[in-house]
N, C-alpha and C positions, 0 to 999 in steps of 0.2 A: 504494500500500500504506500503510495507516494506521500512524502512529507510526514511520515510518522516517525517521530524522533524519540530517543530515550528520555523518559521523564521520571518523576518521582514514582515510588511504588504505588500501584493501583490496588485498592481493596478488592478482594475476590467477590465475584457475584455469588449471592447466597444460593445454595442448592436446596435448602429445606423449604418446601412449599409453604409451610406455616410460619416461616421466619418473617419478621418485620423488615422489609427492604428499605424503608425510608432512611434509616441510618446510613445504609450503603450509598443511596442516592445523594444524601447530604455530604458524605465524605468525598464522593466523586466530584460533586460541584465545587467544593473548596480546593481540592487538589488538582483538578484538571479542567473542569468546565466542558471541554470537548474531548472525548476519549474514543479511540478505536479499540474494540474488543475482538481479538482474533478468534476466540472460541465460538462466537456467534456471528461473525462477519457483520458487525454492527458498529455504527457511530452513535455514541450517547452524547446528547446535548442537554446540559443541566442548569445553566444560568439563565436567570429571568430574561435579561435583555435579548439574549440569543434566541431563546424559545419564543418569546413574544414576536420578534421580527420574522422568524422562520415559519411560524404557523400559517400565515397567509401567503408566504413566498411562492410564486408560481413555478419556481425551479424545483419544488418538492411536490410529488404526487402522493395520494393516499393508497393507491393500488400497489401493493408491495409484492415482490417476488419472494415467496415464502422460502425460508431456509429450513431444511430438514435436519433434525437433530441426528447426530451420529449414533451408530451402534443399535439401530432399530432392526427388528426382523422385517421381512417383506410384508407380513400381515400388519405389523404395527405401523409401518410406513404408509400402507394403504389407508389405514384408519386415520392417521395423522393428516395425510393430504386431503382426505374427504372432508374432515371437520374444518380444517383451516381454510380450505378453498370455499366452503360454505360461509364461514365468517367473513372472508374477503368480499362476499357479495353484499354485505350490509352497507347501507347508504354511506355511513361514516368512513368506510374503507374503499369507496368507489370514487372515480374521477369523472369529470364531464366528458361526454354529454350524458352518460348513463346516470351519474350522480345528480345532475340537474333534473332529469326526468323523474327520478325517485323522490327527490325533495318536493317537486311540484305535486306529486300524488299525495304527499303527506300534509301539505299546507292547509287543506280544509279542516284538519283536526285541530288547528291552532288559531282559528278565527276568534275574535273577542267573544262572540256568543258561545262558542264551544268551550272556551276557557272558563267563562262565567258559570256555565252549567256544570262543568267538572268540579270547579271549586265549591259550588253549592252542594254537590253530592258529598264532597269530602268534609265540609264543615257540618253538614247535617249528621254525618257519622260521628264526628267528634262530640257534637252536642248530645247525641243519643248514648254514647258509651262512657263519657268522662264523669258524669255525676257520681257513679258508684265505684269507680275504679280505685284500686289500692296502688300506691306508688310502684310496687314491684311488678305490677301488671300494666303499667302505663304504656310501655312500648308495644307489648304483645296485644293488648286488648283495645288500645285507642289509636296509636300512631299507625301501626301496620294496617289495621282494618280500614282506617280513614283513607290512606293512600290507595289501597286496593279499591275502595268504593269510588274514588274519583276516577281511577283508570278504567274501572268497569263501565262507568258512565261514558267516558270518552270513546271507548271501543265498542260500546253496546254489547258487553259480555256479562253473563251471569257470573257471580263470584266464583263458583266452582270451575267454570270454564277458564276464567282468568288465571286461577291458581294452577291449572294444568299447563297453560301456556307459559306462565312464569317459571314453573318448576323445570320445564324442558329447556328454556333459555338459560337458566342458571346452571343446569348440568352441562350444557354445551359450552358456556363460558368457562366452566371449571377446567377446561383443557389448558387454559393459561397460556402465557407467552412461551416462546421456544426455549427461553433460558431455563425453564423449570418443567419442561414437558414430562408427563408421567404416562406411559403407555396404558396402564390400567384405567386411569381417569379418561384417557382418550377413548377407550372402548366404551365406557359409560356415556361419553359425550356423543359417540356415533349412534348409540341406541336412542338417546334423547332426540337426535336429529331426525331419525326415522319417525319417531312418535310425533314430533312437532310438525313435520311435513304432512302427516296424515290429518292432524287437527286443522291445519290451515286449509288443506284441500276441502275439508268439510265446510268450513266457513265461506270459502269462495264459491262453492257449489250452491249454497243457499244463503246468500249474503244478508247480513243485518248490519246496519250502521254505516257510517261514512267510509271507514277504512275498508271493510270487507267488500262493499259495493264498488269502490274505486279499483281494488285489486282484481275483483271478478271481471270488470270491464277490460282491465289491462291484460288479463289472461286471454280473454276472448279475442281481442284484436292483435295479440301477439307482441304487445309492448314489453311484457314481462313473461317469464316462465314461473312454474310453481316454486322452484327454489328461491327465485327473487322475492316472490310474495312471502315465503317463509322467512327469508332474511329480514324483511321489513317488520314482520310481527316480532321476530326475535329481538331486533334492536329496540323496538318500542317498549316491550315489556321489561327487558333487562335494564334499559336506560332510564325508565321512569320510576320503578319501585325501589330497588335497593340503594341507588345513589342518593335519592331524596331522603329515604329513611336514615341513611348514615349521617347526612348533614343535620337532620332534625335531632338525632341522638347527640351529636356533638354540641348542638346549641343547648339542649337540655342539660348536658354536663356542665356547660358554662353557667347556665342560669342557677344551678343548684349547688355549685361548688365554690372554690376560692376565687374563681373569676367572675362571680356574680356581680360585683361592683362595676364591672366593665360592660354590663349588659342592661340596657333600659329599653324594653320593648315599646314603651309609650313614646319615648323620644326618638328612637331610631331602629325600628324593627328591620328595615331594609339593610342597614349596616350590619346588624347582628346576623341576618341571614347570609349575607355575602361573606362575612368572616368565618362562619361555620363551613361554608362551601370551600373557602380557601384552605382552611386547616385540614379538612378531610380529603379533598381532591380524590373522590372515590375511584376514578379511573386514572391510574398513575401515568400512563404512557400514551403518546400520539405517535404511531409508527408511520414513517414516510419512506418514499423512494426518491432518490435524486434523479431528476429528469435531465440535468445538465451538470457539468462540473461546477463546484463552488468552493470557495476558500473560507475556512472557519479557523480563526486564531492561528494562522500559519499552516494549517493542515489543508491539503487538497482532497476534497471529497469528490470522487469520480462519479460520473453518471451511472445510474443503476445501483449505486450503493444503498444499503439499508441504513436509515437514519431514524433514531428514536429520540423524540423530543420528550424529556421527562417533566411532565406537568407538575408533579408533586414536588420535585426539587426546585423548580422555578418559583412555585408558590411559597417556598420556605427560604428564599434567597435573602440573606440579611442585607444585601446591597440595595434592595427595594422594599423590604418589610422589616422594620426595626423590631428586634426581639421576636423573630418570626414564629416561635412555638407558642406564643401567648395570645389568648383571645382578646382582641381589641376591636370593638364594634365601631370606634370612631376613626378608623384608619382613613387617611387621604392619600392621594398620589396614585401609585401603581394599582391597576386592577388585576385581580387574580385571573388565571387562565384555565380554571377548572373546566370551563365549557369550550375551550379552544378559542380560535379566532378564524376569521376569513370564511371562505366558501364551505369549509368543513366544520364550522362552529356548530355546536349542538342546537338543533332546531327548537328544542323544548326548553331552552335556557330561561326564557321569560316565564313560561308556564311553571317551571320548577320553583323559581323565586316567588311567584304568586301563590302557589300551593303552600310553600313553607310559611310565607308571610301570614296568610289567612289561618293556617293551622295554629300558629303561635298566638295570634290575636284571639282566636276562639278559646284556646286553652287559658289564656290570661283572663278573658272576660268571665270565664266560669269560676274563677277564683282558685282553680286547682294549683296553679304555679306558686301561689303564695304559701301553700301548705306542704310542698314537696320537701322531703329530706334530700340529702346529697345523692345524686345518681351518677353511676360510672358506666360507660359503655363497655361492652364485651365485643371485641373486634374479631372479625374473621377476614382472611385474605391471603394473597400470595404476591408474587413479584409484580403483577400488573394491576391489582385492584385491592381495595379495602372497603368492607361493608360492616355494618353493625349487626351483631347477632342478638343482642339484648341490652337492656338498661337495668342495672341492678342497684339496689339500695346499698350505700356504703356506710357502714357504721364507724364512727370516729373511735379511735383507740383510746 
């Protein structure tokens, strides 16, 4: 690789799927900023200014030539390729003109009227479940059901049907990035892909709601095939539920713990929401492909190279966020990149902010937040993502 020079020792990529990778990303940001990793044929970009500038850069495309992990059997390789090639069909991993067409199909889901209706379904769920909830069940019995109720309304899905779709998408995403690929998890992801494809085929055959109807028409006129439609469903359900729940969990941690003085929902609920999103950054990575040669800090990144923009490291860069690990709702200046930027920015970014905002205001108006003990999130994740498994009551020693 051209212009890769000897530098300070690079921390090793974590191989334990349950390990917290953020520390590694932080160390990489401070020691290198831009780093070529030979084992995965990947450039890692970790500093805020670089990530911010490169996210909308037309010299980077989202459609990546997938790198196959070494030492897999032929059967394992077939499974790996099938699952990862499916994920590559998701709108977020597609390039124009295909990406443009898929986004156009999704736009009717995010009209002001659709958002208002979804938020109303979510707040109704909070109002119905919060009066009798105990603190240790807040996340399981209020937050998760409310988010599911909103998404069910948006997709015109029954709760059980949405749960099936979300479970399949979660199992597919569990395949993880190439750095930590596990063949056993890959096999389970392949089974989930088969199941999800069947579920989406049923919905497109007898469409209900805006999304299924739009996809059914696209299948009929040949604009999309069934795997494309399945990819759109997978991205929607995976990108709407778990990331939003994770950010809500982090905000509730801040409200009930030592950081509570920095959170005032009456004064700046929007600042609090954005700070929770910055600190969690549920999806850690934005993977790109260099479409042309570019130079980064003296390194030549050749066309067709794999480039990973590490969103979670950028959002914790002390060059742009003072005391980056601390919750501060009054931050000014740099905006976080948890939703990306440019043509591949998250289409549901505004919806996510609105859902979180209204959920927190609904909880506050119920008086529940004034009585909560300290809550601590139990996190689950791997190299590429982090989500909240639960919120537990923390007893002071």
